[in-house]
FIKOLZA-1660 file (N, C-alpha, C; in steps of 0.1 Angstrom, whole numbers, plus 5000, padded with zeros to 4 digits):
% residues 181
   i   px   py   pz ch aa at
   1 2101 4795 1070  A  M  N
   1 2101 4794 1056  A  M CA
   1 2115 4796 1051  A  M  C
   2 2120 4788 1041  A  E  N
   2 2133 4790 1035  A  E CA
   2 2133 4802 1026  A  E  C
   3 2144 4809 1026  A  S  N
   3 2145 4821 1018  A  S CA
   3 2146 4817 1003  A  S  C
   4 2139 4824 0995  A  G  N
   4 2139 4821 0980  A  G CA
   4 2129 4810 0976  A  G  C
   5 2122 4805 0986  A  K  N
   5 2112 4795 0982  A  K CA
   5 2098 4801 0984  A  K  C
   6 2090 4800 0974  A  N  N
   6 2076 4805 0975  A  N CA
   6 2067 4794 0980  A  N  C
   7 2062 4796 0992  A  V  N
   7 2053 4786 0998  A  V CA
   7 2039 4792 0998  A  V  C
   8 2030 4785 0992  A  S  N
   8 2016 4789 0992  A  S CA
   8 2008 4781 1002  A  S  C
   9 1996 4786 1007  A  P  N
   9 1989 4778 1017  A  P CA
   9 1986 4764 1013  A  P  C
  10 1984 4761 1000  A  S  N
  10 1981 4748 0995  A  S CA
  10 1993 4739 0997  A  S  C
  11 2005 4744 0998  A  N  N
  11 2017 4736 0999  A  N CA
  11 2021 4734 1013  A  N  C
  12 2015 4740 1023  A  Q  N
  12 2019 4738 1037  A  Q CA
  12 2015 4725 1043  A  Q  C
  13 2007 4717 1036  A  S  N
  13 2003 4704 1041  A  S CA
  13 2013 4693 1036  A  S  C
  14 2024 4697 1030  A  N  N
  14 2034 4688 1025  A  N CA
  14 2040 4680 1037  A  N  C
  15 2045 4668 1035  A  P  N
  15 2052 4661 1046  A  P CA
  15 2064 4668 1050  A  P  C
  16 2068 4666 1063  A  S  N
  16 2079 4673 1068  A  S CA
  16 2092 4668 1062  A  S  C
  17 2103 4676 1063  A  T  N
  17 2116 4672 1057  A  T CA
  17 2120 4659 1063  A  T  C
  18 2117 4656 1076  A  S  N
  18 2122 4643 1082  A  S CA
  18 2115 4631 1075  A  S  C
  19 2103 4634 1069  A  E  N
  19 2096 4623 1063  A  E CA
  19 2101 4620 1048  A  E  C
  20 2109 4629 1043  A  R  N
  20 2114 4628 1030  A  R CA
  20 2127 4620 1030  A  R  C
  21 2130 4613 1020  A  E  N
  21 2143 4606 1020  A  E CA
  21 2154 4616 1014  A  E  C
  22 2166 4615 1019  A  S  N
  22 2177 4623 1014  A  S CA
  22 2181 4616 1002  A  S  C
  23 2180 4622 0990  A  I  N
  23 2183 4616 0978  A  I CA
  23 2196 4620 0972  A  I  C
  24 2199 4633 0972  A  A  N
  24 2212 4637 0966  A  A CA
  24 2216 4650 0973  A  A  C
  25 2227 4655 0968  A  A  N
  25 2232 4668 0974  A  A CA
  25 2222 4679 0970  A  A  C
  26 2221 4690 0978  A  P  N
  26 2212 4700 0975  A  P CA
  26 2214 4706 0961  A  P  C
  27 2203 4711 0956  A  V  N
  27 2203 4716 0942  A  V CA
  27 2211 4729 0943  A  V  C
  28 2216 4734 0931  A  S  N
  28 2223 4746 0931  A  S CA
  28 2214 4758 0932  A  S  C
  29 2219 4769 0935  A  C  N
  29 2212 4781 0938  A  C CA
  29 2203 4785 0926  A  C  C
  30 2191 4790 0929  A  P  N
  30 2182 4795 0918  A  P CA
  30 2189 4807 0912  A  P  C
  31 2187 4809 0899  A  G  N
  31 2192 4820 0892  A  G CA
  31 2205 4817 0885  A  G  C
  32 2212 4806 0889  A  T  N
  32 2223 4802 0882  A  T CA
  32 2219 4795 0869  A  T  C
  33 2227 4794 0859  A  R  N
  33 2223 4789 0846  A  R CA
  33 2219 4774 0848  A  R  C
  34 2226 4767 0855  A  R  N
  34 2223 4752 0857  A  R CA
  34 2215 4749 0869  A  R  C
  35 2211 4759 0877  A  G  N
  35 2204 4757 0889  A  G CA
  35 2189 4755 0886  A  G  C
  36 2182 4749 0896  A  L  N
  36 2168 4748 0895  A  L CA
  36 2161 4760 0900  A  L  C
  37 2150 4763 0894  A  E  N
  37 2141 4774 0899  A  E CA
  37 2135 4769 0912  A  E  C
  38 2131 4779 0921  A  P  N
  38 2124 4775 0933  A  P CA
  38 2112 4766 0931  A  P  C
  39 2104 4768 0921  A  I  N
  39 2092 4760 0918  A  I CA
  39 2097 4746 0915  A  I  C
  40 2108 4744 0907  A  D  N
  40 2113 4731 0904  A  D CA
  40 2116 4723 0917  A  D  C
  41 2123 4730 0926  A  T  N
  41 2127 4724 0938  A  T CA
  41 2115 4719 0946  A  T  C
  42 2105 4728 0947  A  E  N
  42 2093 4724 0955  A  E CA
  42 2086 4713 0948  A  E  C
  43 2085 4713 0935  A  L  N
  43 2078 4702 0928  A  L CA
  43 2086 4689 0929  A  L  C
  44 2099 4689 0928  A  I  N
  44 2107 4677 0930  A  I CA
  44 2105 4672 0944  A  I  C
  45 2106 4680 0954  A  E  N
  45 2104 4675 0967  A  E CA
  45 2090 4669 0969  A  E  C
  46 2080 4675 0963  A  Q  N
  46 2067 4669 0964  A  Q CA
  46 2066 4655 0957  A  Q  C
  47 2073 4654 0946  A  I  N
  47 2073 4641 0939  A  I CA
  47 2080 4631 0948  A  I  C
  48 2092 4634 0953  A  I  N
  48 2100 4625 0962  A  I CA
  48 2091 4621 0974  A  I  C
  49 2084 4631 0979  A  A  N
  49 2076 4628 0991  A  A CA
  49 2065 4617 0988  A  A  C
  50 2062 4616 0975  A  R  N
  50 2051 4606 0971  A  R CA
  50 2058 4593 0965  A  R  C
  51 2070 4590 0970  A  R  N
  51 2077 4579 0965  A  R CA
  51 2069 4566 0967  A  R  C
  52 2062 4564 0978  A  S  N
  52 2055 4552 0981  A  S CA
  52 2043 4551 0971  A  S  C
  53 2037 4562 0967  A  D  N
  53 2026 4562 0957  A  D CA
  53 2032 4557 0944  A  D  C
  54 2043 4562 0940  A  I  N
  54 2049 4559 0927  A  I CA
  54 2052 4544 0927  A  I  C
  55 2058 4539 0938  A  K  N
  55 2062 4524 0939  A  K CA
  55 2049 4516 0938  A  K  C
  56 2039 4520 0945  A  H  N
  56 2026 4512 0945  A  H CA
  56 2021 4511 0930  A  H  C
  57 2020 4523 0924  A  R  N
  57 2015 4523 0910  A  R CA
  57 2024 4515 0901  A  R  C
  58 2037 4517 0903  A  W  N
  58 2046 4510 0894  A  W CA
  58 2044 4495 0895  A  W  C
  59 2043 4490 0908  A  R  N
  59 2041 4475 0910  A  R CA
  59 2028 4471 0903  A  R  C
  60 2017 4479 0905  A  T  N
  60 2004 4475 0899  A  T CA
  60 2006 4474 0884  A  T  C
  61 2012 4484 0878  A  L  N
  61 2014 4484 0863  A  L CA
  61 2023 4473 0859  A  L  C
  62 2033 4469 0866  A  L  N
  62 2041 4458 0863  A  L CA
  62 2033 4445 0862  A  L  C
  63 2023 4444 0871  A  G  N
  63 2015 4432 0871  A  G CA
  63 2007 4430 0858  A  G  C
  64 2005 4441 0851  A  I  N
  64 1997 4439 0838  A  I CA
  64 2005 4439 0826  A  I  C
  65 2018 4442 0827  A  E  N
  65 2027 4441 0816  A  E CA
  65 2030 4427 0812  A  E  C
  66 2031 4424 0799  A  P  N
  66 2034 4410 0795  A  P CA
  66 2048 4406 0800  A  P  C
  67 2049 4393 0804  A  V  N
  67 2061 4387 0809  A  V CA
  67 2068 4380 0797  A  V  C
  68 2080 4385 0793  A  N  N
  68 2086 4380 0782  A  N CA
  68 2099 4372 0785  A  N  C
  69 2102 4371 0798  A  S  N
  69 2114 4363 0802  A  S CA
  69 2113 4361 0817  A  S  C
  70 2121 4352 0822  A  A  N
  70 2121 4349 0836  A  A CA
  70 2124 4362 0845  A  A  C
  71 2133 4370 0839  A  M  N
  71 2136 4383 0846  A  M CA
  71 2125 4393 0846  A  M  C
  72 2115 4391 0837  A  A  N
  72 2105 4401 0836  A  A CA
  72 2093 4399 0845  A  A  C
  73 2094 4389 0854  A  H  N
  73 2083 4387 0864  A  H CA
  73 2082 4399 0873  A  H  C
  74 2070 4404 0875  A  P  N
  74 2068 4416 0884  A  P CA
  74 2075 4415 0897  A  P  C
  75 2075 4403 0903  A  E  N
  75 2081 4401 0917  A  E CA
  75 2096 4404 0916  A  E  C
  76 2102 4400 0905  A  V  N
  76 2117 4402 0903  A  V CA
  76 2120 4417 0901  A  V  C
  77 2112 4422 0891  A  L  N
  77 2115 4436 0888  A  L CA
  77 2112 4446 0899  A  L  C
  78 2102 4442 0908  A  A  N
  78 2098 4451 0919  A  A CA
  78 2110 4453 0929  A  A  C
  79 2119 4443 0929  A  L  N
  79 2131 4444 0938  A  L CA
  79 2140 4456 0934  A  L  C
  80 2138 4461 0922  A  M  N
  80 2147 4471 0917  A  M CA
  80 2141 4485 0919  A  M  C
  81 2129 4486 0924  A  L  N
  81 2122 4499 0924  A  L CA
  81 2129 4509 0933  A  L  C
  82 2133 4506 0945  A  D  N
  82 2140 4515 0953  A  D CA
  82 2152 4521 0947  A  D  C
  83 2161 4513 0941  A  E  N
  83 2173 4518 0935  A  E CA
  83 2170 4526 0923  A  E  C
  84 2160 4522 0915  A  T  N
  84 2157 4529 0903  A  T CA
  84 2151 4543 0906  A  T  C
  85 2142 4544 0916  A  L  N
  85 2137 4557 0921  A  L CA
  85 2148 4565 0926  A  L  C
  86 2157 4560 0934  A  Q  N
  86 2169 4567 0939  A  Q CA
  86 2176 4574 0927  A  Q  C
  87 2179 4566 0917  A  R  N
  87 2186 4572 0905  A  R CA
  87 2178 4582 0898  A  R  C
  88 2165 4580 0897  A  I  N
  88 2157 4590 0890  A  I CA
  88 2156 4603 0898  A  I  C
  89 2155 4602 0911  A  F  N
  89 2154 4614 0919  A  F CA
  89 2167 4621 0919  A  F  C
  90 2178 4614 0919  A  A  N
  90 2192 4620 0918  A  A CA
  90 2193 4627 0905  A  A  C
  91 2188 4621 0894  A  A  N
  91 2189 4628 0881  A  A CA
  91 2180 4640 0880  A  A  C
  92 2169 4640 0887  A  L  N
  92 2160 4652 0888  A  L CA
  92 2167 4663 0895  A  L  C
  93 2175 4660 0905  A  R  N
  93 2182 4670 0913  A  R CA
  93 2195 4675 0907  A  R  C
  94 2199 4668 0897  A  S  N
  94 2212 4672 0890  A  S CA
  94 2209 4672 0875  A  S  C
  95 2201 4682 0870  A  P  N
  95 2197 4681 0856  A  P CA
  95 2209 4682 0847  A  P  C
  96 2208 4675 0836  A  R  N
  96 2218 4675 0826  A  R CA
  96 2213 4682 0813  A  R  C
  97 2222 4684 0804  A  R  N
  97 2218 4690 0792  A  R CA
  97 2209 4682 0785  A  R  C
  98 2200 4688 0776  A  R  N
  98 2190 4681 0769  A  R CA
  98 2197 4671 0759  A  R  C
  99 2192 4659 0759  A  Q  N
  99 2197 4648 0750  A  Q CA
  99 2187 4645 0740  A  Q  C
 100 2191 4640 0729  A  A  N
 100 2182 4636 0718  A  A CA
 100 2173 4625 0723  A  A  C
 101 2160 4627 0720  A  E  N
 101 2150 4618 0724  A  E CA
 101 2150 4605 0715  A  E  C
 102 2150 4594 0722  A  T  N
 102 2150 4581 0715  A  T CA
 102 2141 4572 0722  A  T  C
 103 2136 4562 0715  A  K  N
 103 2127 4552 0722  A  K CA
 103 2136 4541 0728  A  K  C
 104 2130 4534 0738  A  L  N
 104 2137 4523 0744  A  L CA
 104 2138 4512 0734  A  L  C
 105 2150 4508 0731  A  A  N
 105 2152 4498 0720  A  A CA
 105 2157 4485 0725  A  A  C
 106 2151 4474 0719  A  C  N
 106 2156 4461 0722  A  C CA
 106 2153 4452 0710  A  C  C
 107 2164 4448 0704  A  E  N
 107 2163 4440 0691  A  E CA
 107 2155 4427 0693  A  E  C
 108 2158 4420 0704  A  C  N
 108 2152 4407 0705  A  C CA
 108 2138 4407 0711  A  C  C
 109 2134 4417 0717  A  G  N
 109 2121 4418 0724  A  G CA
 109 2120 4411 0737  A  G  C
 110 2132 4407 0743  A  R  N
 110 2131 4400 0755  A  R CA
 110 2137 4408 0767  A  R  C
 111 2141 4420 0765  A  N  N
 111 2147 4428 0775  A  N CA
 111 2136 4431 0786  A  N  C
 112 2138 4426 0798  A  P  N
 112 2127 4428 0808  A  P CA
 112 2126 4443 0813  A  P  C
 113 2136 4451 0810  A  F  N
 113 2136 4465 0814  A  F CA
 113 2127 4474 0805  A  F  C
 114 2124 4469 0794  A  T  N
 114 2115 4477 0785  A  T CA
 114 2102 4478 0791  A  T  C
 115 2095 4467 0795  A  A  N
 115 2082 4468 0801  A  A CA
 115 2083 4475 0815  A  A  C
 116 2094 4472 0822  A  Y  N
 116 2096 4478 0835  A  Y CA
 116 2096 4493 0835  A  Y  C
 117 2103 4499 0825  A  F  N
 117 2103 4513 0824  A  F CA
 117 2091 4519 0817  A  F  C
 118 2084 4511 0809  A  V  N
 118 2071 4516 0804  A  V CA
 118 2061 4518 0816  A  V  C
 119 2061 4508 0824  A  A  N
 119 2052 4509 0836  A  A CA
 119 2057 4520 0845  A  A  C
 120 2070 4522 0847  A  G  N
 120 2075 4532 0856  A  G CA
 120 2072 4546 0851  A  G  C
 121 2073 4548 0838  A  R  N
 121 2070 4561 0832  A  R CA
 121 2056 4565 0835  A  R  C
 122 2047 4556 0833  A  Q  N
 122 2033 4559 0836  A  Q CA
 122 2031 4562 0851  A  Q  C
 123 2036 4554 0860  A  A  N
 123 2035 4557 0874  A  A CA
 123 2040 4570 0878  A  A  C
 124 2052 4573 0873  A  L  N
 124 2059 4586 0877  A  L CA
 124 2051 4598 0871  A  L  C
 125 2046 4597 0859  A  F  N
 125 2039 4608 0853  A  F CA
 125 2025 4610 0859  A  F  C
 126 2019 4599 0864  A  E  N
 126 2006 4600 0871  A  E CA
 126 2008 4609 0883  A  E  C
 127 2018 4606 0891  A  V  N
 127 2021 4613 0903  A  V CA
 127 2025 4628 0900  A  V  C
 128 2033 4629 0890  A  L  N
 128 2037 4643 0886  A  L CA
 128 2025 4651 0883  A  L  C
 129 2015 4646 0875  A  I  N
 129 2003 4653 0872  A  I CA
 129 1995 4657 0885  A  I  C
 130 1994 4647 0894  A  E  N
 130 1987 4650 0906  A  E CA
 130 1994 4661 0914  A  E  C
 131 2008 4661 0915  A  V  N
 131 2015 4671 0922  A  V CA
 131 2013 4685 0915  A  V  C
 132 2014 4685 0902  A  Q  N
 132 2011 4697 0894  A  Q CA
 132 1997 4703 0897  A  Q  C
 133 1987 4694 0898  A  A  N
 133 1974 4699 0900  A  A CA
 133 1972 4704 0915  A  A  C
 134 1981 4700 0924  A  S  N
 134 1980 4705 0937  A  S CA
 134 1987 4718 0939  A  S  C
 135 1993 4723 0928  A  M  N
 135 2001 4736 0928  A  M CA
 135 1994 4745 0918  A  M  C
 136 1983 4751 0922  A  P  N
 136 1975 4759 0912  A  P CA
 136 1983 4772 0907  A  P  C
 137 1994 4776 0914  A  S  N
 137 2001 4787 0910  A  S CA
 137 2010 4784 0898  A  S  C
 138 2012 4772 0894  A  L  N
 138 2020 4768 0883  A  L CA
 138 2014 4773 0870  A  L  C
 139 2022 4779 0862  A  S  N
 139 2017 4783 0848  A  S CA
 139 2018 4771 0839  A  S  C
 140 2012 4772 0827  A  A  N
 140 2012 4762 0817  A  A CA
 140 2027 4759 0813  A  A  C
 141 2035 4770 0812  A  A  N
 141 2049 4769 0808  A  A CA
 141 2057 4761 0819  A  A  C
 142 2054 4764 0832  A  Q  N
 142 2061 4757 0843  A  Q CA
 142 2057 4743 0843  A  Q  C
 143 2044 4740 0841  A  R  N
 143 2040 4725 0840  A  R CA
 143 2047 4718 0829  A  R  C
 144 2048 4724 0818  A  Q  N
 144 2054 4718 0806  A  Q CA
 144 2069 4716 0809  A  Q  C
 145 2075 4726 0815  A  S  N
 145 2090 4726 0818  A  S CA
 145 2092 4714 0828  A  S  C
 146 2084 4713 0838  A  S  N
 146 2086 4703 0848  A  S CA
 146 2084 4689 0842  A  S  C
 147 2074 4688 0833  A  L  N
 147 2072 4675 0826  A  L CA
 147 2084 4671 0818  A  L  C
 148 2090 4681 0811  A  E  N
 148 2102 4678 0803  A  E CA
 148 2114 4674 0812  A  E  C
 149 2115 4680 0823  A  K  N
 149 2126 4677 0832  A  K CA
 149 2125 4663 0838  A  K  C
 150 2113 4660 0842  A  V  N
 150 2110 4646 0848  A  V CA
 150 2112 4636 0837  A  V  C
 151 2108 4639 0825  A  K  N
 151 2109 4630 0814  A  K CA
 151 2124 4628 0811  A  K  C
 152 2132 4638 0810  A  R  N
 152 2147 4636 0808  A  R CA
 152 2153 4628 0818  A  R  C
 153 2150 4631 0831  A  A  N
 153 2156 4623 0842  A  A CA
 153 2153 4609 0841  A  A  C
 154 2140 4606 0839  A  F  N
 154 2135 4592 0838  A  F CA
 154 2142 4585 0826  A  F  C
 155 2142 4592 0814  A  E  N
 155 2148 4585 0803  A  E CA
 155 2162 4583 0804  A  E  C
 156 2170 4591 0811  A  K  N
 156 2184 4589 0813  A  K CA
 156 2186 4576 0820  A  K  C
 157 2179 4574 0831  A  V  N
 157 2180 4561 0839  A  V CA
 157 2175 4549 0831  A  V  C
 158 2164 4551 0824  A  A  N
 158 2158 4540 0816  A  A CA
 158 2167 4535 0805  A  A  C
 159 2173 4545 0798  A  H  N
 159 2182 4541 0787  A  H CA
 159 2194 4534 0792  A  H  C
 160 2200 4539 0803  A  E  N
 160 2212 4532 0809  A  E CA
 160 2209 4518 0812  A  E  C
 161 2197 4515 0818  A  E  N
 161 2194 4501 0822  A  E CA
 161 2191 4493 0810  A  E  C
 162 2183 4498 0801  A  V  N
 162 2179 4490 0789  A  V CA
 162 2191 4487 0780  A  V  C
 163 2200 4497 0778  A  D  N
 163 2212 4496 0770  A  D CA
 163 2222 4486 0777  A  D  C
 164 2223 4487 0790  A  A  N
 164 2232 4478 0797  A  A CA
 164 2228 4463 0795  A  A  C
 165 2215 4460 0796  A  F  N
 165 2210 4447 0794  A  F CA
 165 2212 4443 0780  A  F  C
 166 2209 4452 0770  A  A  N
 166 2210 4448 0756  A  A CA
 166 2224 4445 0752  A  A  C
 167 2234 4451 0759  A  A  N
 167 2248 4449 0756  A  A CA
 167 2252 4435 0759  A  A  C
 168 2246 4428 0769  A  V  N
 168 2250 4415 0772  A  V CA
 168 2239 4404 0768  A  V  C
 169 2229 4409 0761  A  C  N
 169 2218 4400 0757  A  C CA
 169 2224 4389 0748  A  C  C
 170 2220 4376 0751  A  Q  N
 170 2225 4365 0743  A  Q CA
 170 2216 4363 0730  A  Q  C
 171 2205 4370 0730  A  H  N
 171 2196 4368 0718  A  H CA
 171 2197 4379 0708  A  H  C
 172 2206 4388 0710  A  R  N
 172 2207 4399 0700  A  R CA
 172 2216 4393 0689  A  R  C
 173 2214 4399 0677  A  S  N
 173 2223 4395 0666  A  S CA
 173 2236 4402 0667  A  S  C
 174 2247 4395 0664  A  A  N
 174 2260 4401 0665  A  A CA
 174 2262 4411 0653  A  A  C
 175 2269 4422 0656  A  P  N
 175 2271 4431 0645  A  P CA
 175 2278 4424 0633  A  P  C
 176 2272 4427 0621  A  G  N
 176 2278 4421 0609  A  G CA
 176 2274 4407 0607  A  G  C
 177 2267 4401 0616  A  A  N
 177 2263 4387 0614  A  A CA
 177 2252 4386 0603  A  A  C
 178 2253 4377 0594  A  G  N
 178 2243 4376 0583  A  G CA
 178 2231 4367 0587  A  G  C
 179 2234 4357 0596  A  S  N
 179 2223 4348 0599  A  S CA
 179 2224 4343 0613  A  S  C
 180 2213 4338 0619  A  K  N
 180 2214 4333 0632  A  K CA
 180 2217 4318 0632  A  K  C
 181 2224 4313 0642  A  T  N
 181 2228 4299 0643  A  T CA
 181 2218 4291 0651  A  T  C
% end
């Protein structure tokens, strides 16, 4: 057992470290202001261990999202799942300061990443809830805190992708333009 990590009998059935993917550098030491608490580390590792569940759910949900452009086809977007999950897990392991909450924005309504991340948010949160339920020692405050941390990490990646596509969108109105041509 690692020192500083509280392992309960219900958590001993977790996949071994060799089965988990190496996502990012180790988290900083518990107790530091920017470090993760031991429960956060354990919860994050359990979410990462369920990567294939998240991908499966995300693909399923992509299949029911409306297709608004050629790039929005589920088969195309599914090619991005590994890289997106890699970035989300890295963001989870390197928490940032709280940012203002905003909705995913797309002026033209054709941004394929909007539906992609709506499906992804649901898939990730479904797995998070299952992981939390498997950890009965979590308090309500710890569950809420972990939900907020996962939400921030997810939204960081989602906003970067949606905004990057929006910046090059040919259907957006130019700043200061009075009419469309």
